[in-house]
All heavy atoms as an XYZ file, in Angstrom:
638
protein
N      -7.283     -3.310      5.843
C      -7.105     -4.635      5.662
C      -7.258     -5.015      4.110
O      -6.401     -5.818      3.615
C      -8.223     -5.412      6.401
C      -8.169     -6.911      6.331
S      -7.391     -7.698      7.752
C      -8.766     -7.676      9.085
N      -8.114     -4.414      3.445
C      -8.269     -4.530      2.085
C      -7.046     -4.027      1.295
O      -6.575     -4.603      0.267
C      -9.505     -3.778      1.530
C      -9.729     -3.900      0.079
C     -11.047     -3.156     -0.439
O     -11.593     -2.442      0.420
O     -11.318     -3.305     -1.670
N      -6.578     -2.949      1.825
C      -5.273     -2.391      1.181
C      -4.057     -3.282      1.229
O      -3.384     -3.631      0.239
C      -4.854     -1.164      1.869
C      -3.559     -0.381      1.486
C      -3.677      0.019     -0.036
C      -3.253      0.838      2.371
N      -3.983     -4.130      2.309
C      -2.981     -4.987      2.425
C      -3.097     -6.206      1.543
O      -2.243     -6.717      0.878
C      -2.766     -5.356      3.926
C      -2.372     -4.276      4.797
C      -1.753     -6.617      4.160
C      -2.452     -4.543      6.289
N      -4.304     -6.744      1.476
C      -4.597     -7.866      0.721
C      -4.422     -7.603     -0.809
O      -3.902     -8.347     -1.652
C      -5.965     -8.472      0.892
O      -7.026     -7.590      0.575
N      -4.954     -6.372     -1.258
C      -4.831     -6.042     -2.677
C      -3.287     -5.863     -2.984
O      -2.809     -6.184     -4.062
C      -5.548     -4.693     -2.963
S      -7.249     -4.893     -3.042
N      -2.508     -5.162     -1.999
C      -1.114     -4.986     -2.248
C      -0.363     -6.296     -2.418
O       0.472     -6.441     -3.251
C      -0.509     -4.161     -1.193
N      -0.658     -7.266     -1.439
C       0.027     -8.478     -1.563
C      -0.265     -9.315     -2.855
O       0.613     -9.838     -3.555
C      -0.421     -9.395     -0.396
C       0.095     -8.853      0.996
S      -0.548     -9.791      2.309
C       0.019    -11.436      2.013
N      -1.583     -9.297     -3.307
C      -1.827     -9.930     -4.504
C      -1.235     -9.241     -5.774
O      -0.750     -9.902     -6.643
C      -3.416     -9.854     -4.743
O      -3.712    -10.390     -5.943
N      -1.155     -7.911     -5.756
C      -0.507     -7.196     -6.779
C       0.990     -7.524     -6.889
O       1.569     -7.777     -7.894
C      -0.641     -5.665     -6.683
O      -2.069     -5.274     -6.720
C      -0.015     -4.918     -7.719
N       1.705     -7.533     -5.741
C       3.089     -7.798     -5.725
C       3.291     -9.257     -6.101
O       4.323     -9.479     -6.878
C       3.620     -7.496     -4.262
C       5.041     -8.111     -4.135
C       3.644     -6.079     -3.987
N       2.517    -10.151     -5.710
C       2.653    -11.582     -6.050
C       2.592    -11.742     -7.572
O       3.521    -12.425     -8.205
C       1.534    -12.408     -5.450
C       1.534    -13.856     -5.960
C       2.456    -14.824     -5.430
C       0.573    -14.264     -6.954
C       2.400    -16.057     -5.883
C       0.532    -15.535     -7.438
C       1.459    -16.432     -6.791
O       1.444    -17.774     -7.309
N       1.635    -11.062     -8.224
C       1.456    -11.128     -9.688
C       2.701    -10.517    -10.489
O       3.033    -10.919    -11.542
C       0.165    -10.540    -10.121
C      -1.016    -11.440     -9.805
O      -1.005    -12.650    -10.117
N      -2.026    -10.924     -8.990
N       3.131     -9.321     -9.890
C       4.290     -8.634    -10.523
C       5.483     -9.503    -10.441
O       6.277     -9.708    -11.404
C       4.431     -7.223     -9.876
C       5.752     -6.653    -10.356
C       3.288     -6.325    -10.200
N       5.717     -9.991     -9.273
C       7.016    -10.878     -9.037
C       6.993    -12.124     -9.969
O       7.990    -12.558    -10.264
C       7.035    -11.319     -7.570
C       7.100    -10.162     -6.590
C       8.616     -9.721     -6.309
N       9.526    -10.859     -6.262
C      10.317    -10.964     -5.117
N      10.041    -10.316     -4.032
N      11.188    -11.859     -5.082
N       5.759    -12.603    -10.254
C       5.666    -13.884    -11.032
C       5.588    -13.513    -12.525
O       5.403    -14.408    -13.340
C       4.574    -14.791    -10.608
C       4.922    -15.473     -9.308
O       5.974    -15.989     -9.083
N       3.984    -15.463     -8.445
N       5.685    -12.222    -12.870
C       5.655    -11.706    -14.223
C       4.317    -12.206    -15.049
O       4.534    -12.603    -16.129
C       6.952    -12.259    -14.923
N       3.232    -12.107    -14.313
C       2.053    -12.479    -15.044
C       1.672    -11.217    -15.884
O       2.090    -10.098    -15.663
C       0.911    -12.784    -14.004
C       1.079    -14.026    -13.250
C       0.791    -14.144    -11.940
C       1.601    -15.193    -13.882
C       1.050    -15.225    -11.221
C       1.798    -16.298    -13.182
C       1.488    -16.390    -11.838
O       1.670    -17.542    -11.167
N       0.787    -11.490    -16.908
C       0.309    -10.390    -17.745
C      -0.450     -9.342    -16.873
O      -1.208     -9.706    -15.939
C      -0.625    -10.901    -18.747
N      -0.247     -8.092    -17.255
C      -0.906     -6.947    -16.440
C      -2.427     -7.138    -16.588
O      -3.147     -6.785    -15.496
C      -0.522     -5.576    -17.051
C      -1.080     -4.420    -16.288
C      -0.560     -4.155    -15.088
C      -2.184     -3.759    -16.838
C      -1.114     -2.991    -14.367
C      -2.706     -2.652    -16.064
C      -2.141     -2.327    -14.861
N      -2.948     -7.711    -17.568
C      -4.435     -7.871    -17.686
C      -4.930     -8.767    -16.608
O      -6.150     -8.719    -16.285
C      -4.864     -8.390    -19.092
O      -4.227     -9.609    -19.279
N      -4.099     -9.614    -15.965
C      -4.598    -10.483    -14.951
C      -4.662     -9.940    -13.524
O      -5.400    -10.421    -12.753
C      -3.689    -11.853    -14.895
O      -2.432    -11.464    -14.635
C      -3.781    -12.595    -16.153
N      -3.889     -8.879    -13.364
C      -3.821     -8.199    -12.026
C      -4.008     -6.741    -12.078
O      -3.887     -6.079    -11.063
C      -2.554     -8.518    -11.376
C      -1.293     -7.964    -11.893
C      -0.854     -6.789    -11.537
C      -0.516     -8.682    -12.943
C       0.335     -6.215    -12.129
C       0.607     -8.134    -13.544
C       0.976     -6.947    -13.107
O       2.088     -6.321    -13.625
N      -4.224     -6.159    -13.284
C      -4.421     -4.711    -13.390
C      -5.458     -4.128    -12.514
O      -5.215     -3.070    -11.875
N      -6.649     -4.789    -12.300
C      -7.700     -4.234    -11.581
C      -7.174     -4.210    -10.124
O      -7.358     -3.181     -9.295
C      -8.931     -5.057    -11.608
C     -10.020     -4.535    -10.835
C     -11.320     -5.354    -10.984
O     -11.330     -6.358    -11.661
O     -12.299     -4.996    -10.387
N      -6.461     -5.094     -9.681
C      -5.989     -5.203     -8.227
C      -5.007     -4.094     -8.011
O      -4.950     -3.523     -7.019
C      -5.364     -6.535     -7.905
C      -6.018     -7.287     -6.819
O      -6.915     -6.716     -6.177
N      -5.561     -8.433     -6.618
N      -4.070     -3.775     -9.064
C      -3.153     -2.841     -8.863
C      -3.867     -1.410     -8.723
O      -3.427     -0.618     -7.958
C      -2.281     -2.835    -10.200
N      -4.919     -1.133     -9.494
C      -5.541      0.185     -9.424
C      -6.412      0.211     -8.097
O      -6.531      1.241     -7.499
C      -6.480      0.348    -10.598
C      -5.619      0.720    -11.838
C      -5.577     -0.139    -12.858
C      -4.981      1.955    -11.867
C      -4.903      0.176    -13.945
C      -4.173      2.240    -13.005
C      -4.197      1.354    -14.094
N      -6.941     -0.953     -7.626
C      -7.553     -0.956     -6.293
C      -6.587     -0.694     -5.171
O      -6.954      0.061     -4.299
C      -8.296     -2.269     -6.031
C      -9.587     -2.475     -6.854
C     -10.104     -4.018     -6.589
C     -10.730     -1.598     -6.353
N      -5.413     -1.180     -5.238
C      -4.375     -0.903     -4.248
C      -4.114      0.553     -4.200
O      -3.995      1.154     -3.149
C      -3.062     -1.666     -4.616
O      -3.419     -3.135     -4.554
C      -1.987     -1.408     -3.585
N      -3.779      1.210     -5.472
C      -3.627      2.633     -5.531
C      -4.810      3.453     -4.912
O      -4.595      4.351     -4.193
C      -3.310      3.139     -6.868
C      -2.910      4.511     -7.188
C      -1.661      4.853     -6.439
C      -2.787      4.784     -8.721
N      -5.957      3.021     -5.376
C      -7.206      3.756     -4.807
C      -7.246      3.674     -3.389
O      -7.530      4.627     -2.692
C      -8.401      3.153     -5.596
C      -9.697      3.721     -5.048
C     -10.816      3.054     -5.717
O     -10.702      2.278     -6.673
N     -12.050      3.171     -5.165
N      -7.092      2.509     -2.760
C      -7.149      2.341     -1.314
C      -6.122      3.139     -0.581
O      -6.360      3.625      0.523
C      -7.127      0.863     -0.950
C      -8.467      0.095     -1.278
O      -9.504      0.743     -1.345
N      -8.289     -1.127     -1.546
N      -4.938      3.166     -1.102
C      -3.863      3.907     -0.565
C      -4.241      5.442     -0.470
O      -3.998      6.168      0.523
C      -2.582      3.717     -1.153
N      -4.753      5.906     -1.659
C      -5.108      7.317     -1.714
C      -6.243      7.726     -0.617
O      -6.242      8.709      0.019
C      -5.444      7.774     -3.061
C      -4.248      7.794     -3.958
C      -6.216      9.064     -3.188
C      -4.595      7.839     -5.513
N      -7.264      6.772     -0.623
C      -8.372      6.980      0.341
C      -7.817      6.971      1.705
O      -8.283      7.888      2.545
C      -9.469      5.921      0.070
C     -10.195      6.236     -1.219
C     -10.422      5.909      1.233
C     -11.102      5.145     -1.636
N      -7.067      6.040      2.029
C      -6.431      5.986      3.440
C      -5.702      7.310      3.772
O      -5.902      7.827      4.856
C      -5.411      4.819      3.585
O      -6.193      3.682      3.188
C      -4.841      4.715      4.992
N      -4.885      7.710      2.835
C      -4.159      9.036      3.032
C      -5.099     10.180      3.190
O      -4.813     11.106      4.086
C      -3.166      9.279      1.983
C      -2.006      8.302      1.985
C      -1.103      8.522      0.776
C      -1.149      8.305      3.224
N      -6.205     10.277      2.403
C      -7.153     11.318      2.507
C      -7.944     11.316      3.883
O      -8.166     12.346      4.440
C      -8.141     11.287      1.343
C      -7.582     11.761      0.042
C      -8.612     11.614     -1.035
O      -9.602     10.890     -0.891
N      -8.411     12.427     -2.057
N      -8.234     10.178      4.344
C      -8.821     10.014      5.716
C      -7.996     10.618      6.688
O      -8.437     11.321      7.511
C      -9.230      8.581      5.938
C     -10.380      8.097      5.121
C      -9.559      8.418      7.447
C     -10.640      6.621      5.184
N      -6.688     10.231      6.687
C      -5.738     10.872      7.684
C      -5.621     12.358      7.532
O      -5.519     13.054      8.495
C      -4.400     10.104      7.546
C      -4.362      8.703      7.975
C      -2.953      8.119      7.614
C      -4.622      8.550      9.460
N      -5.610     12.770      6.238
C      -5.340     14.283      6.074
C      -6.598     15.109      6.457
O      -6.440     16.108      7.063
C      -5.080     14.515      4.644
C      -4.801     15.940      4.233
N      -3.686     16.634      4.720
C      -5.552     16.846      3.669
C      -3.756     17.857      4.314
N      -4.892     18.026      3.608
N      -7.797     14.639      6.198
C      -8.965     15.402      6.426
C      -9.644     15.146      7.728
O     -10.698     15.578      7.977
C      -9.939     15.247      5.229
C      -9.461     15.839      3.920
C      -9.090     15.086      2.965
C      -9.336     17.145      3.823
C      -8.580     15.642      1.738
C      -8.841     17.852      2.682
C      -8.489     17.006      1.610
O      -8.028     17.593      0.497
N      -9.014     14.297      8.529
C      -9.646     13.971      9.847
C      -9.588     15.286     10.678
O      -8.736     15.973     10.791
C      -8.680     12.923     10.552
C      -9.262     12.422     11.799
C      -8.342     11.312     12.325
O      -7.198     11.193     11.897
N      -8.837     10.503     13.286
N     -10.805     15.425     11.351
C     -10.777     16.785     12.151
C      -9.852     16.701     13.364
O      -9.692     15.745     13.912
C     -12.325     16.757     12.694
C     -12.861     15.412     12.464
C     -11.973     14.788     11.481
N      -9.315     17.892     13.599
C      -8.309     18.023     14.672
C      -9.009     18.846     15.843
O      -9.857     19.610     15.661
C      -7.072     18.747     14.254
O      -7.385     19.978     13.744
C      -6.290     17.931     13.177
N      -8.480     18.717     17.018
C      -9.055     19.286     18.169
C      -8.645     20.780     18.198
O      -9.461     21.641     18.628
C      -8.659     18.609     19.479
C      -9.113     17.190     19.610
C      -8.565     16.512     20.790
C     -10.620     17.129     19.583
N      -7.368     21.101     17.834
C      -6.932     22.455     17.918
C      -6.375     22.811     16.512
O      -6.037     21.966     15.731
C      -5.926     22.671     19.006
O      -4.742     21.903     18.639
C      -6.319     22.283     20.385
N      -6.169     24.076     16.311
C      -5.639     24.537     15.122
C      -4.179     24.107     14.921
O      -3.601     24.057     13.830
C      -5.776     25.990     14.824
N      -3.536     24.003     16.073
C      -2.079     23.688     16.036
C      -1.836     22.214     15.592
O      -0.702     21.799     15.090
C      -1.363     23.941     17.340
C      -1.369     25.377     17.669
C      -0.835     25.682     19.046
N       0.185     24.758     19.456
C       0.763     24.786     20.667
N       0.445     25.655     21.472
N       1.618     23.867     20.999
N      -2.811     21.373     15.812
C      -2.592     19.895     15.503
C      -2.597     19.840     13.960
O      -3.427     20.398     13.194
C      -3.806     19.064     15.998
C      -3.821     18.947     17.443
O      -2.674     19.168     18.094
O      -4.830     18.599     18.051
N      -1.613     19.191     13.469
C      -1.417     19.032     11.913
C      -1.545     17.565     11.655
O      -1.092     16.745     12.299
C      -0.014     19.562     11.595
O       0.114     19.328     10.312
N      -2.123     17.361     10.457
C      -2.255     15.984      9.986
C      -0.988     15.564      9.176
O      -0.986     14.406      8.855
C      -3.508     15.807      9.250
O      -3.502     16.509      8.014
N      -0.198     16.506      8.950
C       0.974     16.198      8.093
C       1.856     15.084      8.593
O       2.255     14.203      7.788
C       1.807     17.483      7.889
C       2.093     17.713      6.405
C       2.734     19.093      6.370
N       1.801     19.976      5.814
C       2.192     21.015      5.009
N       3.417     21.341      4.826
N       1.273     21.809      4.537
N       2.207     15.116      9.975
C       3.047     13.974     10.339
C       2.372     12.639     10.268
O       2.977     11.607      9.927
C       3.237     14.324     11.900
C       3.093     15.739     11.993
C       2.108     16.060     10.891
N       1.015     12.508     10.452
C       0.351     11.288     10.319
C       0.329     10.820      8.902
O       0.560      9.672      8.592
C      -1.196     11.430     10.752
C      -1.247     11.560     12.286
C      -2.736     11.557     12.708
C      -3.287     12.876     12.595
N      -4.677     12.950     13.086
N       0.124     11.727      7.972
C       0.068     11.380      6.576
C       1.483     10.870      6.066
O       1.579      9.921      5.447
C      -0.513     12.554      5.715
C      -0.326     12.260      4.195
C      -1.895     12.828      5.953
N       2.439     11.730      6.468
C       3.764     11.338      6.101
C       4.252      9.965      6.716
O       4.886      9.057      5.998
C       4.849     12.387      6.641
C       6.225     12.195      6.214
C       6.508     12.173      4.735
C       7.087     13.234      6.930
N       3.749      9.672      7.898
C       4.125      8.357      8.556
C       3.364      7.310      7.791
O       3.954      6.178      7.592
N       2.237      7.546      7.297
C       1.366      6.488      6.611
C       2.067      6.312      5.284
O       2.160      5.146      4.767
C       0.015      6.910      6.436
N       2.490      7.352      4.635
C       3.130      7.180      3.215
C       4.427      6.386      3.457
O       4.748      5.476      2.582
C       3.437      8.481      2.707
C       2.334      9.291      2.199
C       2.614     10.683      1.746
O       3.804     11.161      1.896
O       1.750     11.388      1.258
N       5.247      6.643      4.410
C       6.462      5.989      4.603
C       6.243      4.508      4.962
O       6.878      3.546      4.469
C       7.344      6.643      5.748
C       8.449      5.817      6.187
C       7.757      8.026      5.331
N       5.277      4.247      5.847
C       4.979      2.847      6.212
C       4.438      2.094      4.993
O       4.700      0.876      4.882
C       4.055      2.816      7.464
O       2.755      3.269      7.110
N       3.660      2.734      4.155
C       3.200      2.032      3.001
C       4.314      1.708      2.048
O       4.301      0.573      1.419
C       2.098      2.882      2.246
C       0.758      2.812      2.870
S      -0.276      3.901      1.926
C      -1.661      4.356      3.162
N       5.227      2.669      1.763
C       6.382      2.372      0.880
C       7.225      1.230      1.559
O       7.701      0.420      0.778
C       7.214      3.684      0.852
O       6.343      4.725      0.240
N       7.496      1.296      2.828
C       8.320      0.281      3.386
C       7.748     -1.089      3.288
O       8.318     -2.093      2.971
C       8.628      0.638      4.819
C       9.646      1.760      4.895
C       9.184     -0.595      5.649
C       9.789      2.330      6.283
N       6.370     -1.126      3.487
C       5.681     -2.492      3.332
C       5.656     -2.923      1.970
O       5.877     -4.139      1.795
C       4.149     -2.294      3.708
O       4.092     -1.758      5.036
N       5.619     -2.103      0.982
C       5.749     -2.496     -0.443
C       6.988     -3.097     -0.712
O       7.164     -4.099     -1.340
C       5.316     -1.406     -1.415
C       5.454     -1.735     -2.809
C       4.445     -2.481     -3.379
C       6.586     -1.325     -3.549
C       4.511     -2.900     -4.802
C       6.665     -1.713     -4.915
C       5.646     -2.501     -5.485
N       8.059     -2.372     -0.194
C       9.459     -2.921     -0.395
C       9.724     -4.175      0.250
O      10.354     -5.073     -0.332
C      10.493     -1.901      0.108
C      10.600     -0.570     -0.833
C      11.466      0.433     -0.157
C      11.136     -0.926     -2.233
N       9.128     -4.445      1.498
C       9.373     -5.617      2.167
C       8.748     -6.813      1.400
O       9.183     -7.935      1.400
C       8.823     -5.501      3.555
C       9.624     -4.688      4.412
C       8.551     -6.851      4.227
C       9.116     -4.307      5.833
N       7.575     -6.487      0.782
C       6.936     -7.477     -0.016
C       7.651     -7.771     -1.350
O       7.680     -8.890     -1.852
C       5.408     -7.171     -0.296
C       4.488     -7.167      0.815
C       3.141     -6.623      0.364
C       4.248     -8.549      1.243
N       8.232     -6.771     -1.961
C       8.772     -6.986     -3.240
C      10.230     -7.341     -3.302
O      10.609     -7.989     -4.288
C       8.596     -5.492     -3.952
C       9.027     -5.646     -5.527
C       8.137     -6.134     -6.329
C      10.178     -5.074     -5.990
C       8.321     -6.303     -7.743
C      10.495     -5.256     -7.304
C       9.641     -5.743     -8.170
O       9.923     -6.000     -9.423
N      11.109     -7.053     -2.404
C      12.489     -7.274     -2.463
C      12.994     -8.644     -2.130
O      14.040     -9.062     -2.689
C      13.179     -6.212     -1.526
C      13.214     -4.823     -2.013
C      13.777     -3.908     -1.045
C      13.756     -4.649     -3.343
N      12.385     -9.419     -1.322
C      12.953    -10.724     -1.064
C      12.963    -11.684     -2.234
O      12.193    -11.479     -3.098
C      11.887    -11.360      0.088
C      11.344    -10.224      0.545
C      11.214     -9.141     -0.365
N      13.957    -12.530     -2.391
C      13.966    -13.382     -3.562
C      12.756    -14.325     -3.627
O      12.109    -14.572     -2.620
C      15.208    -14.218     -3.316
C      15.840    -13.786     -2.099
C      15.051    -12.774     -1.454
N      12.444    -14.758     -4.777
C      11.278    -15.675     -5.001
C      11.422    -16.989     -4.262
O      10.456    -17.459     -3.789
C      11.094    -15.892     -6.464
C      10.428    -14.786     -7.380
C      10.378    -15.139     -8.817
C       9.096    -14.439     -6.818
N      12.607    -17.393     -4.081
C      12.714    -18.789     -3.354
C      12.310    -18.617     -1.883
O      11.679    -19.465     -1.242
C      14.240    -19.109     -3.432
O      15.112    -18.086     -2.832
N      12.617    -17.404     -1.334
C      12.058    -17.027      0.009
C      10.598    -16.968      0.069
O       9.905    -17.306      1.028
C      12.831    -15.797      0.616
O      14.207    -15.950      0.462
C      12.413    -15.551      2.047
N      10.083    -16.293     -0.941
C       8.591    -16.013     -0.936
C       7.846    -17.280     -1.138
O       6.733    -17.371     -0.679
C       8.353    -15.068     -2.052
C       8.860    -13.586     -1.815
S       8.451    -12.879     -0.354
C       6.751    -12.321     -0.690
N       8.458    -18.325     -1.842
C       7.697    -19.563     -2.014
C       7.536    -20.326     -0.618
O       6.647    -21.115     -0.522
C       8.506    -20.545     -2.927
O       9.695    -20.672     -2.504
C       8.489    -19.802     -4.326
N       8.382    -20.042      0.361
C       8.127    -20.701      1.667
C       6.930    -20.196      2.396
O       6.383    -20.854      3.190
C       9.459    -20.381      2.563
C      10.770    -21.029      1.960
C      11.907    -20.574      2.934
C      10.589    -22.558      1.934
N       6.492    -18.914      2.005
C       5.406    -18.406      2.708
C       4.133    -18.882      2.080
O       3.105    -19.070      2.657
C       5.330    -16.797      2.473
C       6.527    -16.102      3.097
C       6.381    -14.615      2.726
C       6.614    -16.279      4.597
């Protein structure tokens, strides 16, 4: 939940071309939370040796990338409606 809120705040500030000093901490918190989330998925204990965390981590990376693009790509006029 924190990852999503930090990412939304960061994208909002980037899209509105605010100074990096106003949202820089949020950008680094987003990156930090994403890395922690991926580490949790990667180091999660598995039941058998054949179970791999790679598909879960790859799926999480892809979904994070798609979410960022969904937030970043729409025109500002559309985003103002939200």
